[in-house]
C-alpha positions as a Markdown table, in Angstrom:
| # | Residue | x | y | z |
|---|---|---|---|---|
| 1 | Met | 109.7 | -66.0 | 60.6 |
| 2 | Glu | 110.5 | -66.1 | 64.6 |
| 3 | Gln | 114.1 | -65.3 | 65.8 |
| 4 | Ala | 115.4 | -65.3 | 69.2 |
| 5 | Tyr | 118.6 | -65.0 | 71.5 |
| 6 | Ile | 117.9 | -67.3 | 74.4 |
| 7 | Leu | 120.2 | -67.0 | 77.5 |
| 8 | Ile | 120.7 | -69.8 | 79.6 |
| 9 | Val | 121.8 | -70.4 | 83.0 |
| 10 | Cys | 123.0 | -74.3 | 84.0 |
| 11 | Glu | 124.4 | -76.1 | 86.7 |
| 12 | Ile | 128.4 | -75.6 | 87.2 |
| 13 | Gly | 130.3 | -77.5 | 85.0 |
| 14 | Thr | 127.8 | -78.8 | 82.2 |
| 15 | Glu | 128.0 | -76.2 | 79.6 |
| 16 | His | 129.6 | -78.2 | 76.9 |
| 17 | Asp | 127.9 | -80.8 | 77.4 |
| 18 | Leu | 124.3 | -78.8 | 76.9 |
| 19 | Ser | 125.4 | -76.7 | 74.2 |
| 20 | Ser | 126.2 | -80.2 | 72.2 |
| 21 | Lys | 122.4 | -81.4 | 73.2 |
| 22 | Leu | 121.4 | -77.9 | 71.9 |
| 23 | Met | 123.5 | -78.2 | 68.2 |
| 24 | Asp | 121.8 | -81.1 | 68.0 |
| 25 | Ile | 118.0 | -79.0 | 68.1 |
| 26 | Asp | 117.1 | -77.5 | 64.5 |
| 27 | Glu | 115.9 | -74.6 | 65.3 |
| 28 | Ile | 118.7 | -73.6 | 67.2 |
| 29 | Lys | 121.6 | -71.9 | 64.4 |
| 30 | Asn | 124.2 | -71.3 | 67.0 |
| 31 | Val | 125.5 | -72.3 | 70.9 |
| 32 | Met | 128.2 | -70.0 | 72.1 |
| 33 | Ile | 129.3 | -70.8 | 75.7 |
| 34 | Thr | 130.1 | -67.1 | 78.1 |
| 35 | Tyr | 131.3 | -66.4 | 81.4 |
| 36 | Gly | 129.5 | -63.8 | 83.6 |
| 37 | Asp | 125.8 | -64.1 | 85.0 |
| 38 | Tyr | 124.7 | -66.5 | 82.0 |
| 39 | Asp | 126.4 | -69.3 | 80.7 |
| 40 | Ile | 125.0 | -70.2 | 77.5 |
| 41 | Val | 123.2 | -67.8 | 74.2 |
| 42 | Ile | 121.8 | -69.7 | 71.2 |
| 43 | Glu | 120.4 | -68.1 | 68.3 |
| 44 | Ala | 117.3 | -69.6 | 67.6 |
| 45 | Glu | 114.7 | -69.7 | 64.6 |
| 46 | Thr | 111.1 | -71.0 | 63.8 |
| 47 | Asp | 108.7 | -70.5 | 61.4 |
| 48 | Asp | 106.2 | -68.3 | 63.9 |
| 49 | Gly | 105.6 | -67.6 | 67.4 |
| 50 | Thr | 103.8 | -70.7 | 68.5 |
| 51 | Lys | 106.7 | -73.0 | 66.8 |
| 52 | Met | 109.1 | -70.4 | 68.9 |
| 53 | Asp | 107.6 | -70.9 | 72.2 |
| 54 | Asp | 107.3 | -74.7 | 71.6 |
| 55 | Leu | 111.1 | -75.3 | 71.3 |
| 56 | Ile | 111.8 | -72.9 | 74.5 |
| 57 | Thr | 109.0 | -74.6 | 76.8 |
| 58 | Thr | 109.4 | -78.5 | 75.2 |
| 59 | Lys | 112.9 | -78.5 | 74.4 |
| 60 | Ile | 115.2 | -76.5 | 75.8 |
| 61 | Arg | 114.1 | -75.8 | 78.9 |
| 62 | Lys | 113.0 | -79.5 | 80.0 |
| 63 | Leu | 117.1 | -80.6 | 79.3 |
| 64 | Glu | 118.5 | -81.2 | 82.0 |
| 65 | Lys | 121.1 | -79.4 | 84.2 |
| 66 | Ile | 119.2 | -76.1 | 83.0 |
| 67 | Arg | 118.1 | -73.6 | 85.7 |
| 68 | Thr | 116.7 | -71.1 | 84.4 |
| 69 | Thr | 116.4 | -69.2 | 80.9 |
| 70 | Ile | 115.8 | -65.9 | 79.4 |
| 71 | Thr | 114.6 | -65.0 | 75.6 |
| 72 | Leu | 115.2 | -62.1 | 73.8 |
| 73 | Arg | 112.7 | -62.1 | 71.0 |
| 74 | Val | 114.2 | -60.0 | 67.9 |
| 75 | Thr | 111.9 | -58.1 | 65.5 |
| 76 | Asn | 112.6 | -57.0 | 62.0 |
């Protein structure tokens, strides 16, 4: 199992709309709107690294209004 926290910077004022879209993705377990350098922090979980890569590159980064992401993979 792969786990990661993904830090997202989005366009100003789009945090709530994006958080709703992110919660619709099955692999995303938690979405938190934050203040500071990052606008949203998500907790994600997939079966393996390949699926995590797919989640990040095809499901998250392709959403409109997302400017940048940083992924923090969790090791157990």
